[in-house]
C-alpha positions as CSV (number, residue, x, y, z in Angstrom):
1,X,-0.1,0.0,0.0
2,X,1.1,3.5,-0.5
3,X,2.3,5.5,2.5
4,X,1.8,8.7,0.8
5,X,-1.4,10.7,1.1
6,X,-3.5,11.0,-2.0
7,X,-4.1,14.3,-3.6
8,X,-7.6,15.9,-3.2
9,X,-9.7,16.4,-6.2
10,X,-12.3,18.8,-6.9
11,X,-16.1,17.4,-7.1
12,X,-15.8,18.1,-10.9
13,X,-12.6,15.9,-11.2
14,X,-14.4,13.2,-9.0
15,X,-17.3,12.6,-11.5
16,X,-17.0,9.5,-13.7
17,X,-16.2,10.8,-17.0
18,X,-16.9,7.7,-19.2
19,X,-20.6,8.4,-19.3
20,X,-20.3,12.1,-20.1
21,X,-17.8,11.5,-22.7
22,X,-20.2,9.7,-25.0
23,X,-22.1,12.9,-25.2
24,X,-19.3,15.5,-25.5
25,X,-17.3,14.3,-28.5
26,X,-14.2,13.2,-26.7
27,X,-12.3,11.0,-29.4
28,X,-8.9,9.7,-29.5
29,X,-6.4,12.5,-30.3
30,X,-4.3,12.1,-33.4
31,X,-1.3,14.3,-32.5
32,X,2.1,13.9,-33.9
33,X,3.6,17.3,-34.9
34,X,4.0,20.0,-32.2
35,X,5.0,23.6,-32.4
36,X,6.9,24.9,-29.2
37,X,7.3,28.6,-28.9
38,X,10.2,29.7,-26.6
39,X,13.3,27.7,-25.3
40,X,13.6,29.0,-21.8
41,X,13.6,26.4,-19.0
42,X,10.1,25.3,-19.5
43,X,10.3,25.3,-23.2
44,X,13.4,22.8,-23.0
45,X,11.2,20.6,-20.8
46,X,8.6,20.6,-23.4
47,X,10.9,19.5,-26.0
48,X,12.2,16.7,-23.9
49,X,8.8,15.2,-23.1
50,X,7.7,15.5,-26.6
51,X,10.5,13.3,-27.7
52,X,10.1,10.9,-24.9
53,X,6.2,10.5,-25.8
54,X,7.2,10.0,-29.5
55,X,5.9,13.2,-30.6
56,X,7.9,15.6,-33.4
57,X,8.6,18.6,-31.8
58,X,9.8,21.9,-33.6
59,X,10.9,24.8,-31.3
60,X,11.1,28.5,-32.2
61,X,13.5,30.6,-30.2
62,X,13.9,34.5,-31.1
63,X,17.3,34.6,-29.2
64,X,20.6,32.9,-30.3
65,X,20.6,30.9,-27.0
66,X,18.6,28.8,-24.7
67,X,17.7,29.5,-21.1
68,X,15.3,32.4,-21.4
69,X,15.3,34.9,-18.6
70,X,18.3,33.4,-16.8
71,X,20.6,34.4,-19.5
72,X,21.6,38.1,-18.6
73,X,22.3,40.6,-21.5
74,X,22.5,44.2,-21.9
75,X,19.1,45.8,-22.5
76,X,16.9,46.1,-24.6
77,X,16.7,42.3,-24.4
78,X,14.4,39.4,-23.3
79,X,15.9,38.8,-20.0
80,X,15.2,40.8,-16.7
81,X,18.1,39.2,-14.9
82,X,20.3,41.8,-13.3
83,X,24.0,41.1,-12.3
84,X,23.3,40.0,-8.6
85,X,20.2,38.0,-9.1
86,X,19.7,34.8,-7.2
87,X,16.9,32.4,-7.3
88,X,14.0,32.5,-4.9
89,X,13.7,28.8,-4.9
90,X,16.4,26.6,-3.2
91,X,18.4,24.2,-5.4
92,X,16.7,21.1,-4.1
93,X,13.4,22.2,-5.7
94,X,15.0,23.2,-8.8
95,X,16.4,19.8,-9.9
96,X,14.5,18.4,-12.8
97,X,13.3,14.8,-12.5
98,X,16.0,13.1,-14.9
99,X,18.7,15.7,-14.4
100,X,20.1,16.6,-11.0
101,X,22.5,19.6,-10.6
102,X,25.9,18.3,-12.2
103,X,27.8,20.8,-10.0
104,X,27.5,22.2,-6.6
105,X,26.0,25.5,-6.5
106,X,27.5,28.5,-4.9
107,X,24.6,28.6,-2.2
108,X,21.1,27.0,-1.6
109,X,19.9,29.7,-3.8
110,X,21.7,29.4,-7.0
111,X,22.9,32.5,-9.0
112,X,21.3,33.2,-12.3
113,X,24.5,32.2,-14.1
114,X,24.4,28.8,-12.5
115,X,20.8,28.4,-13.5
116,X,21.8,29.2,-17.1
117,X,24.7,26.8,-17.1
118,X,22.4,23.9,-15.5
119,X,19.9,24.2,-18.5
120,X,22.8,24.2,-20.9
121,X,23.9,20.8,-19.5
122,X,20.2,19.6,-19.7
123,X,19.9,20.6,-23.4
124,X,23.3,18.8,-24.2
125,X,22.4,15.8,-22.0
126,X,19.1,15.1,-24.2
127,X,20.4,16.8,-27.5
128,X,17.5,19.1,-27.5
129,X,19.2,21.7,-29.7
130,X,18.7,19.9,-32.7
131,X,14.9,20.6,-32.4
132,X,15.2,24.3,-32.2
133,X,15.1,27.2,-34.8
134,X,17.2,29.9,-33.3
135,X,16.7,33.6,-34.1
136,X,13.4,32.9,-35.2
137,X,10.7,34.8,-33.8
138,X,7.0,33.9,-33.9
139,X,4.6,36.6,-35.1
140,X,1.3,34.8,-35.2
141,X,-0.2,31.5,-34.3
142,X,-3.9,30.5,-35.6
143,X,-5.9,27.5,-36.4
144,X,-7.0,26.5,-40.0
145,X,-8.7,23.4,-41.1
146,X,-7.6,21.3,-38.0
147,X,-4.0,22.7,-38.2
148,X,-2.3,25.2,-36.3
149,X,-0.5,27.7,-38.4
150,X,2.8,29.3,-37.1
151,X,4.2,32.5,-38.8
152,X,7.6,33.8,-38.3
153,X,9.2,37.2,-38.7
154,X,11.4,35.9,-41.5
155,X,8.1,35.1,-43.3
156,X,8.1,31.4,-43.0
157,X,4.9,29.3,-42.3
158,X,4.8,26.1,-40.3
159,X,1.8,23.6,-39.7
160,X,1.4,21.7,-36.6
161,X,-1.1,19.3,-34.9
162,X,-0.6,20.8,-31.4
163,X,1.0,24.0,-30.0
164,X,2.9,24.5,-26.7
165,X,3.4,28.3,-25.7
166,X,6.4,28.4,-23.6
167,X,7.4,32.0,-24.0
168,X,6.9,33.0,-20.3
169,X,5.5,35.8,-18.5
170,X,8.5,38.0,-17.6
171,X,9.4,39.7,-20.8
172,X,6.7,42.3,-21.6
173,X,7.0,45.0,-18.8
174,X,4.1,47.2,-17.5
175,X,5.0,50.9,-16.7
176,X,2.4,53.1,-14.8
177,X,0.6,55.6,-16.9
178,X,2.6,58.4,-15.3
179,X,5.9,57.0,-16.5
180,X,4.8,56.8,-20.1
181,X,3.0,60.0,-20.6
182,X,5.3,62.5,-18.7
183,X,8.4,64.0,-20.3
184,X,10.7,65.1,-17.5
185,X,14.4,65.2,-16.4
186,X,14.0,62.0,-14.2
187,X,15.6,59.0,-15.5
188,X,12.6,56.2,-15.5
189,X,13.1,52.7,-16.4
190,X,11.4,49.5,-15.7
191,X,13.4,46.9,-13.6
192,X,13.5,44.6,-16.7
193,X,16.2,47.3,-17.9
194,X,18.2,47.3,-14.4
195,X,21.5,45.5,-14.3
196,X,23.7,47.2,-11.5
197,X,24.2,50.1,-9.4
198,X,26.8,51.9,-11.8
199,X,24.2,54.3,-13.4
200,X,23.2,55.5,-10.1
201,X,26.3,57.0,-8.4
202,X,25.4,60.3,-6.4
203,X,21.7,59.9,-7.3
204,X,18.5,59.7,-5.1
205,X,16.6,56.7,-6.5
206,X,13.0,55.9,-6.2
207,X,11.8,52.2,-6.3
208,X,8.2,52.0,-7.3
209,X,6.7,48.7,-6.1
210,X,7.2,46.2,-3.3
211,X,7.6,42.9,-5.1
212,X,10.6,40.5,-5.1
213,X,12.4,42.5,-7.7
214,X,11.8,45.8,-5.8
215,X,13.2,44.3,-2.5
216,X,16.4,43.1,-4.2
217,X,17.3,46.1,-6.3
218,X,16.4,48.6,-3.4
219,X,18.8,46.6,-1.1
220,X,21.6,46.5,-3.6
221,X,21.5,50.1,-4.3
222,X,21.3,50.8,-0.5
223,X,24.6,48.8,0.2
224,X,26.4,50.7,-2.5
225,X,27.9,53.8,-0.5
226,X,28.0,55.7,-3.7
227,X,24.2,55.8,-4.1
228,X,23.1,59.0,-2.4
229,X,19.6,57.6,-1.1
230,X,17.1,54.9,-1.9
231,X,13.3,55.4,-1.5
232,X,10.6,52.6,-2.1
233,X,7.1,53.7,-3.1
234,X,4.4,51.2,-2.6
235,X,0.6,52.0,-3.1
236,X,-0.3,48.7,-0.9
237,X,1.0,46.7,1.8
238,X,2.5,43.4,1.6
239,X,3.6,40.4,3.6
240,X,7.2,39.9,3.7
241,X,8.3,36.1,3.5
242,X,12.0,35.3,4.3
243,X,13.4,32.8,1.9
244,X,15.4,31.3,5.0
245,X,14.3,30.6,8.5
246,X,16.1,31.7,11.6
247,X,18.7,29.0,11.3
248,X,19.4,29.8,7.6
249,X,17.6,27.0,6.1
250,X,15.5,27.4,2.9
251,X,11.9,27.9,4.0
252,X,10.5,26.4,0.8
253,X,11.8,23.0,1.7
254,X,9.5,22.9,4.9
255,X,6.4,24.6,3.2
256,X,6.4,22.3,0.3
257,X,6.6,18.9,2.3
258,X,3.6,16.5,2.3
259,X,3.4,16.4,6.1
260,X,3.0,20.4,6.1
261,X,0.4,20.3,3.2
262,X,-1.6,17.1,4.0
263,X,-1.3,15.9,7.6
264,X,-1.4,19.4,9.4
265,X,-4.8,21.1,9.4
266,X,-5.4,24.6,7.9
267,X,-5.4,26.3,11.3
268,X,-2.1,24.9,12.4
269,X,-0.6,25.6,8.9
270,X,-1.7,29.2,9.4
271,X,-0.3,29.3,12.9
272,X,3.1,27.8,11.7
273,X,3.2,30.3,8.8
274,X,2.4,33.1,11.2
275,X,5.2,32.2,13.5
276,X,7.5,32.3,10.4
277,X,6.6,35.8,9.3
278,X,5.2,37.7,12.1
279,X,8.3,39.0,13.9
280,X,9.9,39.9,10.5
281,X,6.8,41.8,9.5
282,X,6.5,43.6,12.9
283,X,10.0,45.1,12.2
284,X,9.2,46.1,8.7
285,X,6.0,47.8,9.9
286,X,7.9,49.8,12.4
287,X,10.0,51.5,9.5
288,X,6.7,52.2,7.6
289,X,5.8,49.3,5.4
290,X,2.0,49.2,5.2
291,X,0.1,46.1,6.3
292,X,-1.9,44.4,3.5
293,X,-5.7,46.0,3.5
294,X,-7.2,42.8,4.6
295,X,-4.6,41.6,7.0
296,X,-1.5,39.8,6.8
297,X,-3.0,36.2,6.7
298,X,-5.9,37.1,4.3
299,X,-6.1,35.1,1.0
300,X,-6.4,38.5,-0.7
301,X,-3.0,39.7,1.0
302,X,0.0,40.1,-1.6
303,X,3.4,38.7,-0.3
304,X,6.9,39.2,-1.3
305,X,9.9,37.0,-1.1
306,X,13.1,38.3,0.5
307,X,16.5,36.7,0.5
308,X,18.4,39.0,2.8
309,X,16.1,40.0,5.6
310,X,18.6,40.9,8.2
311,X,20.6,43.1,5.6
312,X,17.3,44.9,4.7
313,X,16.4,45.6,8.2
314,X,19.9,47.0,8.9
315,X,19.5,49.3,5.9
316,X,16.3,50.6,7.1
317,X,17.9,51.1,10.5
318,X,20.7,53.1,9.0
319,X,18.2,55.3,6.9
320,X,19.5,54.0,3.6
321,X,16.0,52.7,2.5
322,X,12.8,54.5,3.3
323,X,9.2,53.5,2.8
324,X,6.7,55.9,1.1
325,X,3.1,56.0,-0.2
326,X,2.2,55.4,-3.7
327,X,3.2,57.6,-6.8
328,X,0.2,60.0,-7.8
329,X,2.1,62.2,-10.4
330,X,5.5,63.3,-11.7
331,X,6.4,66.9,-12.3
332,X,7.1,67.6,-16.0
333,X,9.8,70.1,-15.5
334,X,11.4,69.2,-12.2
335,X,12.8,66.3,-10.4
336,X,9.8,66.1,-8.2
337,X,7.5,63.1,-7.7
338,X,4.1,63.7,-5.8
339,X,2.6,61.0,-3.6
340,X,-0.9,59.8,-2.8
341,X,-0.5,61.1,0.8
342,X,0.3,64.8,-0.2
343,X,4.1,64.5,0.2
344,X,6.7,65.1,-2.6
345,X,10.1,63.7,-3.2
346,X,13.3,65.0,-4.9
347,X,14.4,62.1,-7.1
348,X,17.0,61.7,-9.8
349,X,16.0,58.3,-11.1
350,X,13.1,56.0,-10.9
351,X,12.9,52.1,-11.3
352,X,9.5,50.8,-11.8
353,X,9.2,47.2,-10.5
354,X,5.6,47.1,-11.5
355,X,5.2,43.7,-13.2
356,X,4.6,42.3,-16.7
357,X,1.6,41.8,-19.0
358,X,2.1,38.0,-18.6
359,X,0.2,37.4,-21.9
360,X,0.9,35.4,-25.2
361,X,0.5,38.4,-27.9
362,X,1.3,36.2,-30.9
363,X,-1.8,33.9,-30.3
364,X,-4.9,34.6,-32.8
365,X,-7.0,37.8,-31.3
366,X,-10.0,35.9,-30.7
367,X,-8.3,33.1,-28.8
368,X,-6.0,35.6,-27.0
369,X,-9.3,37.5,-25.7
370,X,-11.0,34.3,-24.7
371,X,-7.9,33.1,-22.5
372,X,-6.6,36.2,-21.1
373,X,-9.5,38.2,-19.4
374,X,-10.2,40.7,-16.6
375,X,-12.5,40.3,-13.6
376,X,-13.7,42.7,-11.3
377,X,-13.7,42.2,-7.4
378,X,-14.7,44.1,-4.6
379,X,-12.5,44.5,-1.5
380,X,-13.6,45.0,2.2
381,X,-13.3,48.8,1.7
382,X,-15.9,48.4,-1.0
383,X,-13.4,49.5,-3.8
384,X,-13.5,47.7,-7.1
385,X,-10.2,46.1,-8.2
386,X,-9.5,44.8,-11.7
387,X,-7.9,41.3,-11.6
388,X,-6.2,39.6,-14.6
389,X,-7.4,35.9,-15.1
390,X,-6.0,33.4,-17.6
391,X,-8.6,30.9,-18.4
392,X,-6.8,27.7,-18.9
393,X,-7.8,24.2,-17.5
394,X,-5.4,23.2,-15.0
395,X,-3.7,26.5,-15.5
396,X,-2.5,24.9,-18.7
397,X,-4.9,23.8,-21.3
398,X,-7.3,25.8,-23.7
399,X,-10.8,24.4,-22.9
400,X,-12.3,25.1,-26.3
401,X,-9.4,23.4,-28.1
402,X,-7.2,20.7,-26.1
403,X,-4.5,21.0,-28.7
404,X,-3.3,24.4,-27.6
405,X,-1.6,24.9,-24.1
406,X,0.2,27.6,-22.5
407,X,2.9,26.4,-20.1
408,X,4.4,28.4,-17.2
409,X,1.4,30.6,-16.8
410,X,1.3,30.4,-13.1
411,X,3.1,31.6,-9.8
412,X,3.6,29.1,-7.0
413,X,5.9,28.6,-3.7
414,X,7.7,25.8,-5.6
415,X,9.9,26.2,-8.6
416,X,8.1,27.2,-11.9
417,X,10.6,25.1,-14.0
418,X,9.9,22.0,-12.0
419,X,6.2,22.6,-12.2
420,X,6.6,23.3,-15.9
421,X,8.2,19.9,-16.3
422,X,5.1,18.2,-14.7
423,X,2.8,20.2,-17.1
424,X,4.9,19.1,-20.0
425,X,4.6,15.4,-18.9
426,X,0.8,15.7,-18.4
427,X,-0.1,17.3,-21.7
428,X,2.1,15.1,-23.8
429,X,0.5,12.2,-22.0
430,X,-3.0,13.6,-22.7
431,X,-2.2,13.9,-26.4
432,X,-0.9,10.4,-26.6
433,X,-4.1,9.2,-24.7
434,X,-1.7,7.7,-22.1
435,X,-3.4,9.2,-18.9
436,X,-4.5,6.7,-16.3
437,X,-7.9,8.6,-16.0
438,X,-10.4,9.3,-18.7
439,X,-9.3,12.4,-20.7
440,X,-11.5,15.3,-19.7
441,X,-14.1,16.7,-22.1
442,X,-14.6,20.4,-23.2
443,X,-17.7,20.6,-21.0
444,X,-15.8,19.6,-17.9
445,X,-13.0,21.8,-18.7
446,X,-15.3,24.8,-19.1
447,X,-17.1,23.8,-15.8
448,X,-13.7,23.6,-13.9
449,X,-12.7,27.0,-15.4
450,X,-15.9,28.5,-14.1
451,X,-15.5,27.0,-10.6
452,X,-12.2,28.6,-10.5
453,X,-13.6,31.9,-11.5
454,X,-16.3,32.1,-8.9
455,X,-13.6,30.9,-6.3
456,X,-11.4,34.0,-7.4
457,X,-14.4,36.4,-7.1
458,X,-14.8,35.2,-3.5
459,X,-11.2,35.1,-2.1
460,X,-10.0,38.2,-4.3
461,X,-6.3,37.0,-4.4
462,X,-3.5,39.3,-5.3
463,X,-2.6,37.2,-8.0
464,X,-5.1,34.9,-10.0
465,X,-2.4,32.5,-11.4
466,X,-1.0,31.2,-8.0
467,X,-1.3,27.3,-7.6
468,X,-0.9,25.3,-4.6
469,X,2.5,23.5,-5.4
470,X,2.1,20.1,-3.8
471,X,-1.6,19.8,-4.4
472,X,-0.9,20.9,-8.0
473,X,1.9,18.4,-8.8
474,X,0.0,15.5,-7.0
475,X,-3.2,16.2,-9.0
476,X,-1.0,15.7,-12.3
477,X,0.6,12.8,-10.9
478,X,-2.5,11.0,-9.9
479,X,-3.7,11.2,-13.6
480,X,-0.4,10.2,-14.8
481,X,-0.4,7.3,-12.5
482,X,2.9,8.3,-11.1
483,X,2.2,9.2,-7.3
484,X,5.2,7.9,-5.2
485,X,4.5,4.7,-3.4
486,X,6.1,2.4,-0.8
487,X,5.1,-1.1,-0.1
488,X,4.7,-1.8,3.6
489,X,6.3,-5.3,3.4
490,X,9.2,-3.8,1.6
491,X,9.6,-1.5,4.6
492,X,9.7,-4.2,6.9
493,X,12.5,-6.0,5.1
494,X,14.4,-3.1,3.8
495,X,15.6,-0.4,6.1
496,X,16.5,1.9,3.0
497,X,12.7,2.2,2.5
498,X,12.3,3.9,5.8
499,X,14.6,6.6,4.8
500,X,12.7,6.9,1.6
501,X,9.5,7.2,3.4
502,X,10.9,9.9,5.5
503,X,11.9,11.8,2.5
504,X,8.6,11.5,1.0
505,X,6.6,12.7,4.0
506,X,9.0,15.3,5.6
507,X,11.2,16.4,2.8
508,X,10.2,18.8,0.1
509,X,8.3,17.4,-2.9
510,X,10.8,17.3,-5.7
511,X,10.2,16.3,-9.3
512,X,12.0,12.9,-9.1
513,X,9.5,11.7,-6.5
514,X,7.3,11.3,-9.5
515,X,9.7,9.1,-11.2
516,X,9.7,6.3,-8.5
517,X,6.5,4.5,-9.7
518,X,4.3,4.2,-12.6
519,X,4.4,6.4,-15.7
520,X,7.9,7.3,-16.7
521,X,9.6,5.3,-13.9
522,X,13.3,5.8,-13.4
523,X,15.2,2.9,-12.1
524,X,17.6,5.2,-9.9
525,X,14.9,7.6,-8.6
526,X,14.9,6.4,-5.3
527,X,18.7,7.0,-4.8
528,X,18.5,10.3,-6.8
529,X,15.7,11.6,-4.2
530,X,18.0,10.7,-1.3
531,X,21.1,12.5,-2.9
532,X,19.1,15.7,-3.5
533,X,18.1,16.1,0.0
């Protein structure tokens, strides 16, 4: 018997599909050729799993290299990686299922160059480059006569049975309205263009935003003694989540265990999480960082990851960083910024850490509008907020046409590339009719998307694309038939199995766990799992 908790499913997913499929037109999918747009980390996983399933992938990459956002270049470019960028995910969660790190990383949170190198070795190991058309930008994707047509900037046209959009979310920056319309002497850029502190010597710098990049960049500037001052403008509060606990251990390894997610009830999880973040956030409130409108523990409360908590608090204590309210407007003739609380700031430069559009602009207009939507929610103060919502089944499949999927269109406490690998495994198995459950129909996919929309209206989350890492991975795994299992009798005879059970229950959920049993089983998966922890 399995000693690992089974994933929970929604009521929709619990329904028996065999009867419904007789009336919804579900038939065997004849998928052979697959077009893949983008060869960042998830795009490489998509190529790999297409090949393993016997599909014929052709990938398109507008740059001359693989690796996506992890390959730092001078702007203007695709990557937002600044020189000092380290990951927010620990290295244990970044190992793909069949390719552990072939080298020791400099820290538990690898540098972006190490991640780039890691995916170079992944591409070399599985000979993925031969499937990629480099320096080829896709300009349009549309459906015609049961075939997907891909047009490129070079004027070429390709036909495919299915499409995997892997171009990611962090390449098309969003600037505030005042940053686009005002002509002024202040140097204004998006964080996408930021690389290091060299351009800000002797300057008063304003950071707009309070997300992960805003925290990283503001601290780096504050630690450079040649930068005159650093101010952070935030129109709403956030919950600071340290990436390390008090002992210096990565927090994500604890929060992504099955014990934490399945065997501890929600009240206890909230208590443990509160203990992790409460003291840190009290200190940040003391220095002027606002609390989220609905409270720190509310589902609607935004959160930000911070890798150097003590260093940031020291910078606040030394007045190297100061918090301010949101930007209302910018003077057109002076280096002056007006804030929502009526105050004004003298600044020389502004770095807008204000996010990305997170869309797939090369998709046919009608399909694009159907997937990338906006929903309106009302907060506790009665104010209406617009939320972006990506209408995809399992945050992956276009409900109206199962031959189109968008990978990586989510955020999670786990590593996005590891989740993207699981998405690639599941969708390629769906196309090959190799799932262990009956393939969902369009009606079921639409119903599940509607259930998600109603839930979003109720809880009003800061980001609609957030997925619960362990539950999301286990849900895919149960349908693939690869949930990790340990036989009780084997445990009695083999002490090694006890170590394995401990890793499965108390260690972080990592991709290789889903190669121990069933679909896509690896003979050395058990030893790989223990070596990674």
